[in-house]
C-alpha positions as CSV (number, residue, x, y, z in Angstrom):
1,X,-57.4,-85.7,-45.9
2,X,-57.2,-82.3,-45.6
3,X,-60.1,-80.3,-46.4
4,X,-60.5,-76.6,-47.1
5,X,-63.8,-75.1,-47.0
6,X,-65.1,-71.7,-48.7
7,X,-64.6,-69.3,-46.3
8,X,-60.8,-70.8,-45.7
9,X,-60.1,-70.2,-49.2
10,X,-61.4,-66.4,-49.2
11,X,-59.5,-65.6,-46.6
12,X,-56.1,-67.4,-48.2
13,X,-57.1,-65.2,-51.2
14,X,-57.4,-62.0,-49.3
15,X,-54.0,-62.4,-47.6
16,X,-52.1,-63.3,-51.1
17,X,-53.7,-60.3,-52.6
18,X,-52.2,-58.4,-49.4
19,X,-48.9,-59.9,-49.6
20,X,-48.8,-59.4,-53.4
21,X,-49.2,-55.3,-53.2
22,X,-47.0,-55.0,-50.3
23,X,-43.9,-57.2,-52.5
24,X,-44.2,-54.9,-55.6
25,X,-47.1,-56.9,-57.5
26,X,-49.2,-53.8,-57.4
27,X,-48.6,-50.4,-58.8
28,X,-47.3,-47.7,-56.1
29,X,-47.2,-43.7,-55.9
30,X,-44.0,-42.3,-54.3
31,X,-45.0,-39.0,-53.8
32,X,-42.3,-36.3,-53.5
33,X,-43.1,-32.8,-52.5
34,X,-39.8,-30.6,-53.8
35,X,-38.9,-27.0,-54.1
36,X,-39.9,-25.0,-57.9
37,X,-36.5,-24.7,-58.6
38,X,-36.2,-29.1,-58.3
39,X,-38.3,-29.1,-61.6
40,X,-36.1,-30.1,-63.9
41,X,-33.4,-32.0,-61.7
42,X,-36.0,-34.5,-59.9
43,X,-38.2,-34.2,-63.1
44,X,-35.1,-35.9,-64.8
45,X,-34.2,-38.6,-61.2
46,X,-37.5,-39.3,-60.9
47,X,-37.6,-40.5,-64.9
48,X,-35.1,-42.7,-63.9
49,X,-35.8,-43.9,-60.3
50,X,-39.0,-45.1,-62.3
51,X,-37.2,-47.2,-64.8
52,X,-35.3,-48.7,-62.2
53,X,-38.7,-49.7,-60.3
54,X,-41.1,-50.5,-63.5
55,X,-43.8,-50.7,-60.4
56,X,-43.9,-47.4,-59.3
57,X,-44.7,-44.0,-60.1
58,X,-42.9,-41.0,-58.5
59,X,-45.8,-38.3,-58.5
60,X,-43.4,-34.8,-58.2
61,X,-45.7,-31.9,-56.8
62,X,-43.6,-28.7,-56.7
63,X,-44.0,-25.6,-55.1
64,X,-42.4,-22.3,-53.0
65,X,-40.6,-24.7,-50.1
66,X,-42.5,-23.0,-47.2
67,X,-45.9,-23.7,-48.6
68,X,-44.7,-27.4,-49.3
69,X,-43.8,-27.3,-45.6
70,X,-47.1,-25.9,-44.6
71,X,-49.1,-28.6,-46.2
72,X,-47.2,-31.1,-45.1
73,X,-48.1,-29.8,-41.7
74,X,-51.8,-29.7,-42.2
75,X,-51.4,-33.3,-43.6
76,X,-51.0,-33.3,-46.9
77,X,-50.3,-37.0,-48.6
78,X,-46.5,-36.8,-48.8
79,X,-43.5,-39.6,-48.9
80,X,-41.0,-37.5,-49.3
81,X,-40.0,-33.8,-49.1
82,X,-37.1,-31.6,-50.7
83,X,-36.3,-28.3,-49.7
84,X,-34.4,-24.9,-50.2
85,X,-33.4,-24.2,-46.3
86,X,-33.1,-25.5,-43.3
87,X,-35.5,-23.3,-41.7
88,X,-37.9,-24.5,-43.6
89,X,-37.1,-28.2,-43.8
90,X,-37.5,-27.5,-40.2
91,X,-40.8,-26.5,-40.0
92,X,-42.1,-29.3,-42.1
93,X,-41.2,-31.5,-39.1
94,X,-39.5,-34.1,-41.2
95,X,-36.5,-35.5,-39.2
96,X,-33.0,-36.1,-40.4
97,X,-33.1,-34.4,-43.1
98,X,-29.4,-34.2,-45.7
99,X,-28.3,-32.2,-47.2
100,X,-27.8,-33.1,-51.0
101,X,-27.1,-30.0,-52.8
102,X,-26.2,-25.9,-52.4
103,X,-27.0,-23.1,-54.5
104,X,-25.0,-19.7,-54.3
105,X,-25.9,-16.3,-55.6
106,X,-24.8,-14.9,-59.2
107,X,-25.5,-11.6,-60.1
108,X,-28.1,-11.8,-63.3
109,X,-27.0,-9.3,-66.2
110,X,-27.7,-8.7,-70.2
111,X,-26.0,-10.4,-72.8
112,X,-22.6,-8.9,-73.4
113,X,-22.6,-6.9,-69.6
114,X,-23.3,-3.4,-71.1
115,X,-23.0,-1.3,-67.6
116,X,-19.7,-3.8,-66.9
117,X,-21.1,-5.3,-63.8
118,X,-17.8,-7.1,-62.1
119,X,-18.3,-7.2,-58.3
120,X,-21.5,-6.1,-56.3
121,X,-20.0,-2.2,-55.5
122,X,-21.0,-2.0,-59.0
123,X,-24.8,-2.5,-58.3
124,X,-24.7,0.9,-56.3
125,X,-23.0,3.1,-58.9
126,X,-25.2,6.0,-60.5
127,X,-27.6,4.8,-63.1
128,X,-27.4,1.4,-62.5
129,X,-31.0,-0.4,-62.1
130,X,-31.0,-3.7,-60.1
131,X,-33.8,-5.9,-59.4
132,X,-33.6,-7.5,-55.9
133,X,-36.7,-10.6,-55.0
134,X,-38.8,-10.2,-52.6
135,X,-37.1,-11.0,-48.8
136,X,-39.0,-13.5,-48.1
137,X,-37.7,-15.3,-50.5
138,X,-34.3,-17.4,-50.7
139,X,-33.2,-15.2,-53.6
140,X,-34.3,-12.1,-51.9
141,X,-33.4,-13.2,-48.3
142,X,-30.0,-14.3,-50.0
143,X,-29.3,-11.0,-51.7
144,X,-29.8,-9.0,-48.6
145,X,-27.3,-10.9,-46.4
146,X,-24.1,-11.0,-49.6
147,X,-24.9,-6.8,-49.8
148,X,-24.8,-6.6,-46.1
149,X,-21.3,-8.3,-46.0
150,X,-20.2,-6.2,-49.1
151,X,-20.9,-2.9,-47.4
152,X,-22.8,-2.1,-50.4
153,X,-27.1,-0.3,-50.4
154,X,-29.4,-1.1,-53.2
155,X,-32.1,0.3,-54.4
156,X,-34.2,-1.8,-56.3
157,X,-36.1,-1.2,-59.6
158,X,-39.2,-0.7,-59.3
159,X,-42.9,-1.1,-61.5
160,X,-42.2,2.7,-60.2
161,X,-39.1,3.4,-62.2
162,X,-39.7,0.9,-65.1
163,X,-43.5,1.0,-66.0
164,X,-45.7,-1.6,-64.7
165,X,-43.7,-4.7,-64.1
166,X,-45.4,-8.0,-66.1
167,X,-44.2,-10.4,-63.2
168,X,-46.2,-8.8,-60.5
169,X,-48.6,-10.0,-57.9
170,X,-51.5,-9.7,-60.8
171,X,-49.9,-12.2,-62.9
172,X,-47.8,-15.0,-60.9
173,X,-49.7,-14.4,-57.5
174,X,-47.6,-16.1,-54.7
175,X,-43.9,-16.4,-54.7
176,X,-42.4,-19.6,-56.2
177,X,-40.4,-19.7,-53.0
178,X,-43.4,-19.1,-50.8
179,X,-43.4,-15.5,-50.1
180,X,-46.0,-13.2,-51.2
181,X,-44.9,-10.3,-53.7
182,X,-45.1,-6.9,-52.3
183,X,-45.1,-3.8,-53.8
184,X,-41.7,-3.9,-56.4
185,X,-40.4,-6.9,-55.0
186,X,-40.6,-10.3,-57.5
187,X,-39.3,-13.7,-57.4
188,X,-36.2,-15.0,-59.4
189,X,-37.8,-15.2,-62.6
190,X,-39.5,-11.6,-62.5
191,X,-36.0,-10.3,-61.5
192,X,-34.4,-12.1,-64.4
193,X,-37.2,-10.6,-66.9
194,X,-36.7,-7.2,-66.2
195,X,-32.7,-8.0,-67.0
196,X,-33.9,-9.8,-70.1
197,X,-36.3,-6.9,-70.9
198,X,-33.9,-4.5,-69.9
199,X,-36.2,-2.8,-67.5
200,X,-32.9,-3.9,-65.0
201,X,-29.1,-3.7,-65.7
202,X,-28.2,-6.2,-63.1
203,X,-30.2,-8.9,-61.3
204,X,-29.2,-10.8,-58.0
205,X,-30.4,-14.1,-58.1
206,X,-29.0,-17.7,-57.7
207,X,-26.6,-19.5,-59.8
208,X,-29.3,-22.3,-61.0
209,X,-31.4,-19.2,-61.5
210,X,-29.3,-18.1,-64.3
211,X,-28.2,-21.3,-65.8
212,X,-32.1,-22.3,-65.9
213,X,-32.4,-19.0,-68.3
214,X,-30.9,-20.7,-71.3
215,X,-28.2,-18.1,-71.9
216,X,-30.5,-15.3,-72.2
217,X,-28.6,-13.8,-69.2
218,X,-25.2,-14.2,-67.9
219,X,-23.8,-15.1,-64.4
220,X,-21.1,-12.8,-62.7
221,X,-19.7,-14.1,-59.7
222,X,-18.4,-12.3,-56.8
223,X,-16.8,-13.3,-53.2
224,X,-19.6,-12.5,-50.8
225,X,-22.2,-15.3,-52.5
226,X,-19.7,-17.8,-49.7
227,X,-22.3,-15.2,-47.4
228,X,-25.5,-16.3,-48.8
229,X,-25.3,-20.0,-49.7
230,X,-28.8,-22.0,-49.8
231,X,-28.6,-25.9,-48.7
232,X,-30.7,-27.8,-50.4
233,X,-32.3,-31.1,-47.7
234,X,-34.5,-34.1,-48.2
235,X,-36.4,-36.1,-45.8
236,X,-38.6,-38.6,-45.4
237,X,-42.1,-37.6,-44.2
238,X,-43.3,-38.8,-40.6
239,X,-46.4,-41.2,-40.9
240,X,-45.4,-42.7,-44.5
241,X,-45.7,-46.2,-45.3
242,X,-43.0,-46.2,-48.4
243,X,-39.8,-45.8,-46.1
244,X,-38.1,-48.2,-48.3
245,X,-39.1,-46.5,-51.5
246,X,-37.9,-42.8,-49.9
247,X,-34.6,-44.1,-49.0
248,X,-33.8,-45.6,-52.7
249,X,-35.1,-42.4,-53.9
250,X,-32.7,-40.5,-51.2
251,X,-29.8,-42.9,-52.2
252,X,-30.3,-41.9,-56.1
253,X,-30.5,-37.8,-55.5
254,X,-26.9,-38.9,-53.5
255,X,-25.4,-40.9,-56.5
256,X,-22.5,-39.9,-59.3
257,X,-26.0,-39.7,-61.6
258,X,-27.6,-37.8,-59.2
259,X,-24.7,-35.4,-58.5
260,X,-24.2,-35.3,-62.1
261,X,-27.5,-34.2,-63.0
262,X,-27.4,-31.8,-60.2
263,X,-24.2,-30.1,-61.4
264,X,-25.7,-29.4,-65.0
265,X,-28.4,-27.3,-63.3
266,X,-25.9,-25.1,-61.6
267,X,-25.7,-26.9,-57.9
268,X,-23.0,-27.6,-56.0
269,X,-23.3,-31.6,-55.2
270,X,-23.1,-32.4,-51.4
271,X,-22.2,-35.4,-50.3
272,X,-21.6,-37.8,-47.3
């Protein structure tokens, strides 16, 4: 006859609870750090992932990629990181990232394009006011790369030209892409606001920024945008214990559904 002591029963119960939790019986949280520009797309994909994984809650933490990378290096708890820019991903220390989407610049203009801006050279025409992002932000660095490729010099419209900028540092604080706003510089949201309010005739931002403006502005394509394509990468954060879940989330991002959601937001999905 087998005799099970009380101590053995307790030990068995502990093991059973541990196995049940690891096997998915307990509620798990997958923490995803993602660039602010992915708010809508990853918000949608997070809900899709939760629907397919009833025992998993997806916690999305959005911010500038640079700021998120610094938090990861400092030990902030995260399982997955989706960043704008390869340099930012490298700074996070996350290994083996995969490119899942790309974004390219557009010239944002008011509805009807009253200044008749058709290309980058038109931005240097007399009287054309141009809003540029702060250079630490991807849209700022990208704009300057594209202008350089076109051989065009633009003096950005600043607060001193257009009155107080309602999207200045006091209201917005650090730039959403990780850089601090200085002087008349701003993030994409601030540049677009200038266009909407008539304080600028054009702004150089990304296609996804124009799409997110929901018809408040129009986008003008230009060939030099190919010189300033922004890669979006995703990688598992070192030290996570949810490697299987992070891989499944990446699979969703790269799936047909993921590509559909990204394309709808203005991104160019990347496969393979």
